[in-house]
N, C-alpha and C positions, 0 to 999 in steps of 0.2 A: 859147682861154686854157688853160694848163696847170693841172691840179688835183692836189692831194694827197688821197689816199683810202686808207682801210683797208678791205679786204675781208674780212669774217668768214665763213669756210667752216664749214658744219655738215653732219653726216651726215643729221640729222633735227632740225628746230627749229620752233617751241618744244615741249618735252615736259615733262610733269608731273614725271618723274624727274630733270630737270636744270634746276630752277628757278633754280639758281646762275648758269647761263648767261644766262637771261632777265634776272635782276637785275643782273648785271655789264654786259650790253649797255645796258640802259636807263639805268643810272647813267652810263656813258661818253657816251651820246648826250645825256643831260641836261647833262653837262659840256661839250658842244660838239664832241665828236670827229666828223669827217667820216667816216662809215662806211657800208657796204653790207652787208646780211645776205643771205646766199646759203645755200641748203640743198639737198642732193641729193634728199631725200625729204620728203613731207608727213606730219605726224602725223595719226593718226586722232582723231576727235572726243573719244573717251575719254581721250586723252593730254594734252589741253589744258585748263589752268585757265581759268575764265571770264575772268580779268583779262588773258589773253595775247592775246585777239582783235585788239586794235588794232596791236600790234606784228607779229603774223602777217601782216597786210595789207602790211607793208613788206618781207616776205621774198620773194626771187626764188628759186622752186623750179625747179631744173634739170630735174626729172622732167616738167615740163609742156612741155618743148621738143618740137616736132614733128620728125619725120624730116627734113624740108626744112631747118628751122633748124640742126639738127646737122650736116647735110652742108655747108651754107653756112658754118658756124663752122669746120669743117675746112678748107675751101677758103680762108677768110680767113687761117687760120694758115699754110697752105702758101704763100700769097702774101706775107704780111707777115713771117713768120719761117721762111723755107724751110730753112735749115740746122738750126735748133732742132727744127722740126716733123718733118723726115725722120729726124733722129738719135733723137727720141723714139720714133718708130714702130719703128726698128730696135732700140732698147734694150728695147722692150716685150716682145721675145721672150726676154729674159734676166733678168726679174725674178722674184721668189718668188710674187707674186700670180698667180692664175689669169688666163690670157690675155683671156678675154672681160670679166672684171671690170676688167682694166687698160684695155681699149679703152673701157669706160664711164667710167673716170676721165680718160682722155685727152680724151674727148668733153666731160666736165664742164669740164675746163681750157679747151678750145677755146671753150666757151659763155662762160665767165667773161672770157676774153681779148677775145672779140668784143663783149661787152656793156659792159665797164667800163674797158678800156684804150685811151685815145686817144694820139695822137702827143704825146710830151713830157710825159705825166702821170707823176706820181710815185705809185706804187702799192705798198702793202704788204699781203700776204696773211697772215691768222692763222687757225689752226684749233685747236680743242680736241680732245684725244685723239690717238692715233696710228693712227686707222683710216682710212675712206674719205676723209673731208674732208682729212686731211693728204696723202693720196695725190694728191688733186687739186691741192693746193698744190705738191706736189713736181713735178707735170707742168707747172704754169704756169711754174715756174722753169726747167725743162729746155727748154721750148719757147721762152719769151720772156724768160727771165732775171729774172723777178720775184722779189724777195726774199720769204722767208716765215718766219714763226715758228710755234711750236706750244706748246700747254700740256700738260704731263704731269700726269696725275692720280694714278695708282697702278697699277690693274689693267692699264691700257694699256701700262705699261712693264714690269711685273714678272710678271704673271699670265697675260695673254692671248696674249702672243707673236704679235702681228699680223704679216702678211707685210711684208718689206722694212723692218723696224723700224730696223735699223742705218743703212740708207740714208737713211730719213727723218730721223733724228736727225743724221747726218753732214752732210746738205745744207742743213739748216735754218740760217738766219742767226742766229736767236735761239731758244733753248730755255728756255721758261718752266716752272719747277717749283713746284708748289704746297706743297712741303715740302722741308726740308733733306735728309730721308731720301732722297727721289727724286734730288736733286742728288748725294748721296754715292754712291748706287747707280749713277748715271750715270757718275761719275768712275771707279768701279772696274770696271764691266762694259763701258763704251763709251768707252774712253780716247782714241779718235779725235775725240770731240767736245771742243772746246776749252773750258776752264772759263771763259774770257773771254766766251763766247757763251751762258752759262747764268745765268739770273736767278731767284732764289727769290722767289716772290711769292704768298702765300697767297690763298685766297678769303676770304669773310667773310659776316657777317649783318648785317642792318640793325638799328640801335639800336632797342630797345623804346620804345614810346610812354609807358610807365609802368614803374616799378620792379617787378621780379619779387617774387612772394610767397614768402617763405622756407618751406621744407618742414619740417613737423614730423610725426613718425610717431606713430600712435595705436594702442594695443592694442585699441581698440574695433572696428577694422575690419581686413580683409585688406590687406596690402601691395599697392599698385597699381603693377605693373611695366609698362613700355612699351618697345616696340622698333619702329623704323620703318625700312623698307628693302625693296628688291625681293626677292622670294622666289627666290633664285638660289643656285647653288653657292658663290659668292663670299661671300654674306652669311651662309650656313651657320647658319640659324636652328634646325636640328635640335639643335645643341649647347645652345642656350637651352632648348629644349623638354625635352631630357634632364635639364638642370639643374633644371627645374621638377618633374620626376618625383622627383628626390632631395629637393627641399625638401618636397614633399607627403609623401614617405615619412618625413621627420623631424618631421612634425606641424606644420609652419608654414602659416599662413593667408596666401593671396596670390591675386591675379588677374593674369594676364599677357596683354596685348593686343599682338598683332603686326599692324602695319599695313603693307600692301604687297601686290603681286600679281606673279606670275611663274611661270616653268616648274617650280619646285620645290613648287608648292602641293599637288599630289597626294601627294608624298612626305611633306610636313609634316603633311597631314591624316591620313595613315596612321600617322605616328609618334604623333601626339596620340590616336588611337584605340587603338593597341596599348599605350600607356602609361597608358590610361584616365584622360586628363587633361581630359575634357569637363567644363566648369564651372571649370576652372583656367586653360586656355589658350584664347584666342580669336583667330581669324584674321578680320580685318575686310575684307580686300581693300584696294585703293588708296583714298586719301582726298586731297582737295584740300589745298593748303598751308594755307589758313586754318583748316581742320578740324584738321590736325596741330598747328597752334599752340595751339588750344584744348585738345587732349589733354595738352600739356605742363603746363598749369595743374592738371590732375587727377592727374598722375602723381607717385608718391613716388620712383621710381627708373627710370632709363633704362639699358637693356642692349643692347650691340652685340656680337654673337658672330662677326663677319666673320673670314674667313681671308685675304681680299685686300680692300684698300681704298686710298684716297688719303688725303684728310683730310676726313672726312664732314661735310657741312653739318648734318645732323640732330644730330650730337653737338654742334656749335656751338650750335645752337638750344636743345637741351636744357640745356646749360651755362649759356647766357645766361639762360634762364628760371628758373635756380635749381634745377633737377632734378639730384640727384646722379647720376653716371653710372658705370657699369662697362663696360669695353671691353677687347677683345683688344689686346695691345701689338704691333701690326703697322704697318708703313709709317710714315706721318707722325702716327699717333695719339698715341704718346707725347709728341711735341712739342705736340700740341693739348692734351693733359691735363697739360701742364707736368711731365712725367715723374713723375706720380703725386701731385703737389701739388693738382691740380684735378680728380681723378677716380681711380677705382680701375682699375689695369691688371691683366689676367690673361693667361695664355698662350693662344694660339689652339688651337682644336680640343680644348678641355678642359672638359667639362661639370661636372666636379668643382670646378674652379677657379671657375667662374661661380657654382655653388651656394654654395660656401664664401664667396665675396665677398658674395653676397646675404644669407647668414646673418649675416655681420658687421654688415650694415646693419640688418637686422630686430632683432638683439639689441642695437643701438645701441652697438656697440663701435668705431664710427667717428664722429668728430666731423663730423656732416653739415653743421652750420652753417658751420664753418670751411672744409670741402671745397666747399660751394656757393659761398661768398663768394670763395674763391680762383678758382673757375671763372668767376664773373661777371666779376671783375677781369681775368683772363687774356684773355678774349674781348674785353672792352672795349679792352684795350691793344694787342692783336695782330691781331684778326680783325673789324675794323670794315669792313663791306661798302663804304661810301662811300669811306673813306680808301684802301682797297686797290684799289678801281676807278679812283680818280684816279691812284694810283701806276701802274696798268697803262696807263692813258691816256697818261701821261707817257713811259712806256717805249716805246710804240708811236710816239708823235709824235717822239721822239728818234731812233728807228730810221729813221722815215720821212725825217727831214731829213738822215740819214746822217752 
């Protein structure tokens, strides 16, 4: 019996830093989408939220394949798709990706084809980001002609410059962008990608079980600032830390909590020490999603200092929780903040601008009640996780039906 299936390819799944993928997949499965979850690599124990274990058991990890299984998968491809397979091996010498990495991606494609594609089956492959998972999807198309789509987030399109980016975009049957900004960037910088193949479909957050508590600032205690994100060059938390030094020097009382872990931790710790901000700025390390949700309830202000982003879920969550937000005006963030109606936008890499915006909040020169309500309404109207997951499911099903 012929089957219709969507194969979701991931580089590593599930992981704490990408709970939006976990949520999106579970919502689409709940809505009845026939799908298979495939991941190149396994997450470590500290990368998994406790609630992710059940879905993790459904993931096919390509890294578990034995040498014999990989060899058999290649032989299957040679027998079933001789022209596509031999052409793929030949073209592997002419791609930007390192040759050994390319062979791993071709092996991943061979495993996917051997495990999930039967004669007459209708298969659609989807990958998030433009990294290894999309490379595997590309090779499944080159070998066996399987159509594929990919979701563009932000850094994967604009900042990281992954190998063979243009080829991955050009050969994709559908390109899903989480923001209009990405779609416009695509049109300007990759004109070979037909706009008819581009769909703008934001991510979203789950509706709250109870209405958010409106924030009121009190002069009786320090301002409680919160920032959540991987400690990385893209997130650029050093500008927030420097802004904190400026606020301290101007005599403002505050406490800034930075949640996250990553390669920039040593640099940020050094920055805090050199600026003598112990007691003002705290690095908590990574926290589980439910812990972060609790932190929104305590925060007076959420700050994002990133220099490269897509459309951050943490900003959506803070806005939905009624926390006023300050964020850099990059990528899809102006859309998310309704171009300044639902949050305060500042230039990237500008500690002075962050400090000035926070000062406006502390001195109550901003109508926080109006700002927060606008944010809550904007998220409810445009970034509902369930509604957007259903839209994504419908897009994939219509693509599958051709």
